[in-house]
N, C-alpha and C positions, 0 to 999 in steps of 0.2 A: 478248708481256709488256708492251709500253706500252698496246698496245690494250684490253688487258683490264683494266689501272688505269684508262684513261680511262674504261672503262663504267661501273666501280664508282663513280668521281667525281660521273658524271652521275647528277641526279636526275631521277625520275618527276615530270612535271607534274601539277600536282593538278587534278581535275575537280570544279570551283566547281559545275559544273550536277546531275550526280549525287550531290555531297554536301547541297546545298537539296533536291535529289527526296529524301534519304535524313532531312534533319532534318527535310522538311516529312512526308516519311509517318510518321515517329515521332510527331511533336507531334498529327498525326490521332489515330494510334492509343491515345496516352495520354487524347486529348480524348472518344474514344470509349468509352474503357473509362470513364471518368469519367462521363460521360453517362449509361450503362447502370448505372452504380453509383446515381446521384443517382434515375435514375428507379426504378430497385428498391425506394430507401428511400420515394420519393412514395407511388408503388403500395402499400407495404406500411405508411404511415400512413393513407393514404386509406383503405386495403381494412379495415382496423381500424373506420372509423365509416360507412363505404357499402358496400351490399352490390355485387360488381362481377361477380358468379358467375351464369351461365348454365341453366337448367334444359332439360336435354334430355331427360327421361324421359319416358315416354309418358302420364304421368298426373298430371305437372306437380306430383310428389309434393314437392318439396321450395319452391315457392313460395306465398306466404301468398295466401291468398283475400281477395279486394275488401273484403268486410266486416271483415277481420281487422285490413285495413290502416287502413279508415277510423276502427275504434274505437280502434286504436292512435293514429292522428294527431290526431283531433275528442271523442274519449272521454274517455281516459283521462289524467287529470290530478294523480296522485298516484303516488309511487316504488312499486315493490314487487322486492324481491329472489329470482331464481328460482335455486334451490342443487341441485345435480342430484348426487345420494349416490353418486358412482364418480368417476375419475378421469379423463381426457375422452378420453383413448387405450384404456382398459378397455372404458368405453361402449360409445363407437363403433366397435370393432372387433368388439363383438359379432354384428353383421347388419347389411346394409342398413339395416333398420328401425329400428335403434337410430341409426343414423347418421340418418336422416332426422329424428326425434328432436330429436337435436344442432342440427342445420342449422334447424331451425324455431323453436328455440328462442333461438337467434343472432341469425337475421334479426328476431324480433322487440325484440330488444332493438337493434338496428340501426336499428329503423323507429322507435321513442321512446325519448325521453331517460329514460324514467320504470321502465323495465325493464333490471334488468341479471342476466345469467347468469353462474352460477361453481360448476366442480367440484369436490366435496369428497370425499377418500377418508374414508368411513363408519367405518371403523377405526379410523383416526389423528386422528380427532377426537372425543373423545366428550365435550369440554365444550361443543361447539356440539349436538351430538343429546338431550344430559341437559335441553333447555328443553324438550322435546318429551314430559313425561310422560306414562306413559298411551297414548303412540301406538305403534303399532308401525311399526316403520322399516328399512329392509336394502337393501341395495344396488339400484342403479337407480333406487330411491324419489326422487319428485322434491317441492321442498316450494315454497310460494309465500309469501312475505311481506310484511307492509305493517307498517311502522313505525308509521305517522299512525293506522293503525285497530285496531292490535292482535291483528289476524287473522291466520290463517294456513289454508293449505290443502295435505293430503298426499296426492299421487297417484301410484299404482303400476302395474309395467305391465298389470297385470290392468286399469287404468282408461283407459290410454293405448293397448293395444292390444286389438284383437279376436282370437283366437285361435280357431283349425279345432277346434273341440268332437270331430267325430268321429273326426279325425286321432288328438288328446291320447286317444281313448277309448281306440282299437282298437291304435296303436302307442305308445303313452305319450310320445311325442314335441312338441314346440310347432312350429306352422308360422301363421306371423302373418299373417291374411289382408287386415288392414287398420289404417291408424293413424286414431287420434283423436285426438293430441296438440295437434292447431290448437285443437280445440272445447273440449278441457281446459282448456288452457290459456287462452284468454280466459274460460272459467266461473271459473277460478280467481281471475285479474285482476278480474273482476268482484265476484265475493265476498269478495276482501278487500280491495278499496279503497271497497264499498259506505259510505257515512255509516249510513244505516240499512236493516238488510234486512228485504226483502217475505218473510213467511214466510206458505205454504202448507201446509193441512193438510188431507190428508184422512180423510173418514169412513169407518172402519169397523164394523164389527158386524153389517150388515146383508145379509151375503152379497155381496159389492160384487164385482165383475169382476174379474179377477188383470190386465186388459188395460190397466190403469190406470200400468202398469209402464214404457212410454213415454212417456207424458204426465208421468211423477214425475222422469224422466231429462231429459226436454226442458227442464223449468223449472229442476231443478238446475243442466243446464249453463248454462242465461242467466241465473244469479247468484241465483236465490230457494232460501230454504232453503224444504225438502220437510220436513213432520215427519209421522204419524202420530195422528189422534184418535180413540181408542175413545169414539164419542160416547155409548154406555150408562154407564159407567162414570166418565167426566167431569160433575163436579156441573155446571159453567158453562164453557162456551169461553173462554179469557183473550184478552183485550183488547188483546194484542202477538200477535195471528193475525191477519193480514190477509185471507186467503179460506180460504173450508171448501168443498171440492169433494166432492160425492156422486158416486161413479163407479156408475153402471149397480149401483144398490144391487138383486137380486134378490128380496129381500123389503120390503113395505112400512114404511116406518119410525114408531114410535109418537108419537102425536102430541106425549109428553110430550117426546121429543127433538126435535123438531121446533120446538116452542115455544124449545128452546136457542138454535136457528138461528134465531129471531124476535131473542129478545134481544140475539144476538150482532150481528144486522143494525141493530138500533135505538142500540146501544153506549152508554147512559147519556145518548142523545139527541144525539148528535156523528156520528153513522151513521160514512160512509167505511168500510164494510166490503162483503164481497163472499161470493158464494154460488152455485159454478157446479156446474149439473146433468147431467150426463150419463143420458139416457134410453138404454134398451134393446129390441130387440124379442122377446126372449127374457123379459122382464119380465112377472110377472100383472098384471093392472090393480092400482093403487094408488093407492087414494081417500086416504089421508092426503096421500102425495107431491101429489098433483094440487090438494087442498085449500089444500096450501102456495104454491103455486105461481099458484093462483087470486087467493091473498090479493096477490098481488104483479105480478097481473095479465099469467098466463102461462098457458099451458094445452099439454101435449102428445098429442096424438092417439093412439088406440089400434089405427093404420094404421101400413103401412109405404109407404112411396113408391116408386113403380115409375116407368120412366121405356117409352114404348112409340115414342122416338124413336131408331132405333139409332144415329144419329151421335153419341148423349152417352153410351150404354152403354159399360162399362169392359169388362165381357165379351159374347158373344154368347148366353153359357148362360145368362145370368139377366137380368131387367129391374130387379133391385133391387142392383145396383149399378151408378152411372152419376154422371156430370161433375154439379161443383155451382156455383152461380155467385156469385160474391163480392160485395157491394154496395157501394155506397159511402159509406162511413161514417166518422166517425174514430177509429173501434175499427180498422179495417183498410186504413188508409190506407198501411202498408206493402205490402201486397200487391194491392189495388185496381186494375187495370188492367195488372200484370203478366205475363207470357206463360205463368207456370205454371198447373197444371192442381190445380184441388179436388175431390178422391177422395170421393162417399159410398158407404157400401154399408152397408142395412141399414137405411134412415133414419126416423125417424117425424115426424110432423109436426109445428109448433112454432107456438103462435096466439099474436098479442098483443092480448089483450084490452081494452085501453085506450092512452090517444096516450101516454104514458109509458116506449114501448119501440122498439128501433130492432133491423131485420132486419139480420142480417150477413150470412149465409146464405142462401141459394133454392136448391129447384130449375130447371132450366133448363122453356120450357115443351113441353107435351107428356106433362106428367108423371100418375099418377094414384093411387088410394089403394087398399090391399089391406087388409083390414080381420085384425086380429090375432087376432080371436073364431073360436075355432074353428067355433062354429055360424054365423056370420055367413059364414064364409071357406066352410062347404058351399056356400049358396043364392048366392057369389059370383057376378054377370053383368060379362063384362070390358065390355061394347056398354053397360050403365048405371053403371058406375066414374064416381065423382067425379074432375072431368079438371081442370088447369089448372095454376098455379106453385105451391108448397107452401115452404113456410118451415122451415129447416134449423135454424139457430141464430140464435135473438131474446133481447135484452139488456132488462131493465127496471129503470128508476133511478127511487127513491125517495127525497128527501129526503137523497141524496147514498150512498146505499148501492146494490146491487146487486145482480140476481139474472138469472143468466144462465142458459136452456135451451138444451139443446142434442140434438137430437135422434137421436145416434148413437154408442155409443161407439166405432165402427171410424172416426169422425173423427179418434181423436187415437190410433190403433192402431199397433203399430209397422210396420205392412206398407206403410199410405199414407203414411207420413211418412217413410219411408226411401226412397222413388222419388226420382231425381233431378229430375224435373219436378213433385214436388208442388207447392202453397202450404201445404200443410195444416198442416206445422210452420212455417211465417211467419205461417201466418196466429194460429195458439194463444199466440205468443208475443208478435206484435201487438199482440192483443186485453190480455192480459195486464198488458202494458207500461202498453199506454194507461191504464187502472184501474188502477194502482200508481202513476203521475206520473213513470214512469223514461226515463231514455234508452233508443232503439231497443236490443232484446237480438239476440243474434249467432247465425245458423243456418250452420252449416257440417257440409256432408255429408264423411263421412269418405275418407281417400284410401290405395285399395287396392293393397298391398303385393304383389300377384301379379302376377310380370313381366308386360308384354306379349307374345303370343305371333303372330309376323308369319304368317299360314298361305299356302304357295305351292302353284300345281300343280306336279306332277312333271314336266311336258315343260317347264315356264319353269325350274325349279331345275337339270333338266339342262342344258338352253340356256343359262343364267347362268354354268355351273359349264364349261360348253366355252369360254365366252367371258371369262371371267376365270382360266382354270387354264391355258388351250390360247393361245386368239386373241392375247391381248392381252400372255402372255407372248413369244409369236414377234417378235410387232409389235414391242417394243423389243427384242429382239438384233435384229434383222433392221435396226433404226434405228439400235442401237447399231456394228455392222458396217460401213454404209453411211458415217455419219461417219467412224469410223475409217480407211477406205479413201481418203478424199476427202483427209484429212487428211495422211495418210503420201503420195500422189502429189504434193503440192501444190508 
């Protein structure tokens, strides 16, 4: 009993070393948790101002184009508010394509202090939508507003997406092929912030080619206001129009209507106007148009330019679809010297009749002329054909007004301007911007929303399956057993 009492009375000595270690461990744990919390707060604050995401998609669908970044950093100087008519969760959860739209717009806001993005439930904000009387609004529409200029632009999913029409027709379902939100957004920013809108009117009434739609879209996307001009029923071309486009009229234009163009170019002695004429191999002879062009120092030959050098042919099937050469001029400085290709299809030669003209595009050496006149074509002798280098686009300037003759409607066709290595779209935007005295426009290719498929041979796939599903798991299990046995027998 005495021994037991003595034992109880004894005090267990304090292990100061262990106590210090425990206190130090607790302190480190608390410090680590505090650091993690602080880092998370800092990352949350920074991520709200700086883009910290990484785009791992095959087509870089979440990455802004360099031209967009340059526009946001160097050109945009006026505040614009972007309103997406839906909640953020409902909008981005619809599809990966809608998620891409939201991310691109938010990245634009991170890139520029002049851009802000918000999501707004259209059904819960009638006061906001009531500002746009007469406009069609629905969920997923996007509104760009500039308070300084008072202008706005509304785009719908049909504007910023390209849908597979065949799939829609046969299956009554929507398949999104590509996203054009970046180009549409830049276009809207340019339109809403421009101090003065440049207006481009496409003349109508003489069976003009419907291929002009691609050029209209290109100019609209570059911030120009595109209009229709019924030439016959318009008494006088308005002075607030800057450009008139004659896009491959298949009928010769009456002299009375061409006189309106001369008066438009004169502009009460102030000049500063422009006419752009697109020729076509489908046209008959047009003496009235030829006379108008001649008065302004230009002529378009009634021939088509062929190419005998196979290295310049676009397709071996025809000599009349071949690459063109961009000339070094003030109108072409945005594309001259680039690695992009200029495509020409069924191009007529354009001639400069005086020293007031500049050649913008010409053929490469080895070209020849084939007559469009049926009678001359019957007796055509290839060996005696006129050969050399022929102009495709020439611009003439007199007293501050300009007339530009383009030898082919297909230079601005959707087919050639959509090629990823094509300079055609950049050329026309650059030419228009220089004439209009604007900052360089932006041309952005659509981003494909079709998932990238990695094709793998069957033998390779089988071998990879064996490695991943059999060899690696067995190796991991064997390694685990070895480690377990070694530790057990220590």
